C-alpha beads as a LAMMPS data file, in Angstrom:
LAMMPS data file: protein, C-alpha beads

164 atoms
163 bonds

1 atom types
1 bond types

-500.0 500.0 xlo xhi
-500.0 500.0 ylo yhi
-500.0 500.0 zlo zhi

Masses

1 110.0

Atoms # bond

1 1 1 -98.777 184.467 156.047
2 1 1 -101.336 186.793 154.484
3 1 1 -99.776 189.583 152.410
4 1 1 -100.777 193.219 152.700
5 1 1 -103.476 194.203 150.187
6 1 1 -102.448 196.541 147.383
7 1 1 -104.088 199.990 147.319
8 1 1 -107.373 199.975 145.391
9 1 1 -107.486 202.448 142.518
10 1 1 -110.706 203.923 141.067
11 1 1 -112.578 201.271 139.088
12 1 1 -110.818 198.372 140.830
13 1 1 -111.981 195.609 143.166
14 1 1 -109.681 194.153 145.816
15 1 1 -109.375 190.386 145.920
16 1 1 -109.066 190.795 149.690
17 1 1 -112.681 192.043 149.813
18 1 1 -113.958 188.874 148.107
19 1 1 -115.655 186.348 150.432
20 1 1 -114.802 182.845 151.541
21 1 1 -116.665 180.669 150.721
22 1 1 -116.607 182.166 147.236
23 1 1 -119.452 184.175 145.737
24 1 1 -120.927 183.399 142.324
25 1 1 -121.843 186.618 140.497
26 1 1 -123.478 187.044 137.078
27 1 1 -121.595 189.275 134.657
28 1 1 -122.651 191.051 131.467
29 1 1 -119.031 191.855 130.537
30 1 1 -118.081 190.812 127.008
31 1 1 -115.873 187.737 127.469
32 1 1 -113.927 186.133 124.609
33 1 1 -111.551 183.165 124.371
34 1 1 -109.191 182.413 121.459
35 1 1 -107.319 179.214 120.687
36 1 1 -105.609 177.843 117.586
37 1 1 -106.181 181.060 115.666
38 1 1 -109.950 181.004 116.242
39 1 1 -112.426 182.734 118.517
40 1 1 -113.816 179.687 120.345
41 1 1 -116.069 181.398 122.912
42 1 1 -117.892 184.703 123.241
43 1 1 -120.562 185.711 125.743
44 1 1 -122.103 188.515 127.726
45 1 1 -123.687 185.990 130.127
46 1 1 -120.775 184.677 132.181
47 1 1 -120.498 183.915 135.870
48 1 1 -117.594 185.136 138.006
49 1 1 -116.320 183.243 141.030
50 1 1 -115.067 185.745 143.607
51 1 1 -112.910 184.217 146.344
52 1 1 -110.586 185.830 148.869
53 1 1 -107.037 186.215 147.512
54 1 1 -107.993 185.034 143.986
55 1 1 -108.552 187.002 140.805
56 1 1 -112.006 186.147 139.411
57 1 1 -112.471 183.051 137.263
58 1 1 -115.054 183.396 134.483
59 1 1 -117.436 180.557 133.631
60 1 1 -119.020 180.736 130.167
61 1 1 -122.258 179.049 129.083
62 1 1 -121.535 175.950 127.025
63 1 1 -123.995 177.291 124.418
64 1 1 -121.556 180.182 123.778
65 1 1 -118.567 177.902 123.090
66 1 1 -117.840 176.595 119.599
67 1 1 -119.234 173.053 119.395
68 1 1 -116.625 170.295 119.216
69 1 1 -113.569 172.214 120.479
70 1 1 -113.802 170.800 124.040
71 1 1 -112.974 167.116 124.440
72 1 1 -113.492 165.727 127.959
73 1 1 -110.509 163.896 129.431
74 1 1 -110.099 161.735 132.549
75 1 1 -108.733 164.483 134.841
76 1 1 -110.722 165.583 137.883
77 1 1 -110.169 167.727 140.955
78 1 1 -112.136 168.493 144.082
79 1 1 -113.190 171.927 145.344
80 1 1 -114.457 172.011 148.906
81 1 1 -117.127 174.521 147.829
82 1 1 -118.070 173.720 144.225
83 1 1 -117.594 169.934 144.200
84 1 1 -115.962 167.628 141.635
85 1 1 -114.519 169.321 138.544
86 1 1 -113.986 167.605 135.206
87 1 1 -111.394 168.742 132.672
88 1 1 -111.246 168.944 128.921
89 1 1 -108.673 169.340 126.178
90 1 1 -109.097 171.973 123.490
91 1 1 -108.728 170.886 119.891
92 1 1 -108.849 173.326 116.974
93 1 1 -107.493 171.916 113.731
94 1 1 -103.995 170.635 114.552
95 1 1 -103.795 172.674 117.765
96 1 1 -104.175 170.838 121.085
97 1 1 -104.111 172.169 124.651
98 1 1 -104.415 169.524 127.345
99 1 1 -106.710 170.211 130.305
100 1 1 -107.268 173.769 129.106
101 1 1 -110.755 174.007 130.641
102 1 1 -112.873 172.667 133.470
103 1 1 -116.492 172.468 134.577
104 1 1 -118.706 171.092 137.340
105 1 1 -121.099 168.418 135.990
106 1 1 -122.856 168.223 139.383
107 1 1 -122.126 171.480 141.223
108 1 1 -122.448 171.489 145.012
109 1 1 -125.341 173.229 146.763
110 1 1 -125.121 176.973 146.353
111 1 1 -123.240 176.697 143.054
112 1 1 -125.939 175.108 140.884
113 1 1 -125.686 178.001 138.398
114 1 1 -122.322 176.564 137.296
115 1 1 -124.142 173.705 135.585
116 1 1 -123.604 173.929 131.805
117 1 1 -120.718 176.411 132.099
118 1 1 -116.994 176.006 131.378
119 1 1 -113.983 178.008 132.527
120 1 1 -110.696 178.228 130.633
121 1 1 -107.113 178.533 131.869
122 1 1 -105.840 181.790 130.318
123 1 1 -102.325 180.304 130.376
124 1 1 -103.453 177.309 128.240
125 1 1 -105.296 179.174 125.463
126 1 1 -104.111 181.823 123.003
127 1 1 -105.923 184.666 124.796
128 1 1 -108.835 185.521 127.058
129 1 1 -110.443 188.945 127.020
130 1 1 -112.841 190.778 129.348
131 1 1 -114.535 193.898 127.977
132 1 1 -111.705 194.466 125.498
133 1 1 -108.855 193.905 127.982
134 1 1 -106.568 190.908 127.527
135 1 1 -106.301 188.790 130.679
136 1 1 -102.796 188.415 132.146
137 1 1 -102.206 184.646 132.399
138 1 1 -101.000 183.429 135.798
139 1 1 -97.670 181.650 136.211
140 1 1 -99.468 178.845 138.056
141 1 1 -100.184 175.425 136.591
142 1 1 -103.070 175.021 139.063
143 1 1 -104.964 178.328 139.329
144 1 1 -107.103 179.343 136.341
145 1 1 -108.041 182.868 137.462
146 1 1 -108.459 185.778 135.048
147 1 1 -106.515 188.837 136.324
148 1 1 -107.145 192.208 134.686
149 1 1 -106.252 195.793 135.589
150 1 1 -109.635 196.031 137.353
151 1 1 -108.373 193.752 140.123
152 1 1 -106.136 194.856 143.001
153 1 1 -104.018 192.128 144.573
154 1 1 -101.821 190.622 145.392
155 1 1 -103.530 187.391 144.360
156 1 1 -102.646 183.710 144.231
157 1 1 -101.014 182.367 141.128
158 1 1 -97.396 183.515 141.334
159 1 1 -94.667 181.246 142.711
160 1 1 -94.791 181.136 146.502
161 1 1 -98.465 182.164 146.825
162 1 1 -99.997 178.708 147.262
163 1 1 -99.791 178.885 151.083
164 1 1 -101.931 181.976 151.605

Bonds

1 1 1 2
2 1 2 3
3 1 3 4
4 1 4 5
5 1 5 6
6 1 6 7
7 1 7 8
8 1 8 9
9 1 9 10
10 1 10 11
11 1 11 12
12 1 12 13
13 1 13 14
14 1 14 15
15 1 15 16
16 1 16 17
17 1 17 18
18 1 18 19
19 1 19 20
20 1 20 21
21 1 21 22
22 1 22 23
23 1 23 24
24 1 24 25
25 1 25 26
26 1 26 27
27 1 27 28
28 1 28 29
29 1 29 30
30 1 30 31
31 1 31 32
32 1 32 33
33 1 33 34
34 1 34 35
35 1 35 36
36 1 36 37
37 1 37 38
38 1 38 39
39 1 39 40
40 1 40 41
41 1 41 42
42 1 42 43
43 1 43 44
44 1 44 45
45 1 45 46
46 1 46 47
47 1 47 48
48 1 48 49
49 1 49 50
50 1 50 51
51 1 51 52
52 1 52 53
53 1 53 54
54 1 54 55
55 1 55 56
56 1 56 57
57 1 57 58
58 1 58 59
59 1 59 60
60 1 60 61
61 1 61 62
62 1 62 63
63 1 63 64
64 1 64 65
65 1 65 66
66 1 66 67
67 1 67 68
68 1 68 69
69 1 69 70
70 1 70 71
71 1 71 72
72 1 72 73
73 1 73 74
74 1 74 75
75 1 75 76
76 1 76 77
77 1 77 78
78 1 78 79
79 1 79 80
80 1 80 81
81 1 81 82
82 1 82 83
83 1 83 84
84 1 84 85
85 1 85 86
86 1 86 87
87 1 87 88
88 1 88 89
89 1 89 90
90 1 90 91
91 1 91 92
92 1 92 93
93 1 93 94
94 1 94 95
95 1 95 96
96 1 96 97
97 1 97 98
98 1 98 99
99 1 99 100
100 1 100 101
101 1 101 102
102 1 102 103
103 1 103 104
104 1 104 105
105 1 105 106
106 1 106 107
107 1 107 108
108 1 108 109
109 1 109 110
110 1 110 111
111 1 111 112
112 1 112 113
113 1 113 114
114 1 114 115
115 1 115 116
116 1 116 117
117 1 117 118
118 1 118 119
119 1 119 120
120 1 120 121
121 1 121 122
122 1 122 123
123 1 123 124
124 1 124 125
125 1 125 126
126 1 126 127
127 1 127 128
128 1 128 129
129 1 129 130
130 1 130 131
131 1 131 132
132 1 132 133
133 1 133 134
134 1 134 135
135 1 135 136
136 1 136 137
137 1 137 138
138 1 138 139
139 1 139 140
140 1 140 141
141 1 141 142
142 1 142 143
143 1 143 144
144 1 144 145
145 1 145 146
146 1 146 147
147 1 147 148
148 1 148 149
149 1 149 150
150 1 150 151
151 1 151 152
152 1 152 153
153 1 153 154
154 1 154 155
155 1 155 156
156 1 156 157
157 1 157 158
158 1 158 159
159 1 159 160
160 1 160 161
161 1 161 162
162 1 162 163
163 1 163 164
């Protein structure tokens, strides 16, 4: 059952206005990711995936991620739109976060721009930030979206939202 959309405040986007299949939109917002006490990624050239009922997920160019912190693992998943995702662990010094990020090594047609980008689970790193605002990590072990105050929901990621 689809929930009722929250009212949209000035400066917000509603996740219920996002399309399905998802849109891939370039962003010049300043995006940062921290893990293990270090800033491991920073860019103003990210891509946002905008999909109905989801907060955006940000994909960062691999060139803007600290070399050596991502270690590919054997985990994969399938997205009906973007194709096969691969996962990686984050390692910074003695700090380890398993399957903290994912990418599409061979993105499906229409999502080719995702090649050479990585997205991070905000709930599996120390912090993610968009234009100075700290992302509110989801309670979900599956969804890696990046909710901020600029997004009106409700959106998937809380217990009981998987069936929307």
